C-alpha angles and dihedrals in degrees: 000000000000098000094042091052091044092052090052091048089051092052092048090050092051096049089047099204093308094112135034124255089260091067085061090048092052091049093052091045091050098238109187097216126132092244095050093046090051092047095054090052097043095046097037094244100130093118091061097049110127096351093129103039094150092056111118123215091241092052091047092051090048090054091049091050091047092051090048092050090049089054096243094121132033123214113242101180135310109351092339125118141176126202117259121219089264090050090051090050093048091051090048092049097047104028120183132282104285100212099054111123104164102164091051100038109023093096093045101044099074095050090041090056093045090051095045096047094047094045091052091049095047095046092046092054092044091055090051091045093239110152097173118072139113113255111244090221125055098192104118093207090056091049090052090046093055092050090051093049093051091048094048096046096073088205128125117252091256093047094051090047092051092045093049091050092048093050094047091046092051091049092052095043090058093052105076091164095058135072111227091199088075086071102025095058089057096052121105121211143155107336090341125103118206121234123259118240089259093050092046092051090052092047091052091042096235134124114269091245091050089051093048091051092049092045090050091048089053093048091050089049091054093047093049091047093051092045095051099038102028094141088066093052111047094162097044091046088069088066091069100044113122094005117131126219119241098242095090135113118271114252094251092049090051090059090052090049092057092052092045090055088053090059100259117153123230091259093048092050091049091051093044093051096036091237134131117267088238090059091055089048088054088055091052090053087052090053091051090053098046111022113069094194093053109111120207093193092104090059102035122027116233095249092054091046091057093045092052092049093048092052092046091051095044093049091039090224141120094194108126095211094054092048093047091052087064097036101039095166090064120085121225088250092055092049091050090050094051094046090047093050100041106012092113099013138077115266113231 
């Protein structure tokens, strides 16, 4: 599980003993909590958000214990670890999958795969004039989508098959760092059933989590390639139509945003929505992270913002408790807001 271990080492290195191992677990699982969303922004871990959704807590803990026993990480207190020199060297030697972009693509990737796999199956059977087969995907929206794409293409069944093959082949030829078989083994076609994730991992002789990570890396590579060079891939571009990127507000935060724009205070919004004040504060932190035009001046005066940032930079920490010890007049909420707004940006 070289890449899985390396990804976990990378996360531990980035959080630098300021969070427990379970913050890493929540990031890799893609937990949509205020704390996890803030962590991925503060520690520059957005690309790894949700890239190991199948990972169980027991498996994660077993990997941590294995890395500890191998001397790659050193315990620094309850559920906190730092990388040892051998852990640093292992991370340097192996690296992490370079195309992972979890925060941007995690919501898109599942539907993208469902669309791609079904389109390949349908086109393959059309070319071979096979009308009777069981669709590999059961999602009705995806079934409707494939029918619409075939209708809109105005190409013959052979032409669309050739074009789809050419575009996929061109995508894979450009990606020297990826293994197309991670995707190809899973595809279903005329009289050929694609492998499940479990079967593919066994065929490639890798752990199921290692396979999932590599498969996800390949999907993200394809999505990025199609996004950036869509004019070269007219058929594949259809796969992305109507799909939203992950860097959007959660539904509940969006409701708070509408009330905030109407001039409601934090307390008024909490009362209106029958939520705790702390929950509304979480939403404001989310706005600071994701909405460039959102100003935090109404909640933290400019002088205090600068003081918080200076202390955070001097102490080289993002731990709220340590910062508050030196800026006692700031609340935890105000510190979170400032770190969210300017944690990885220039204050001005």
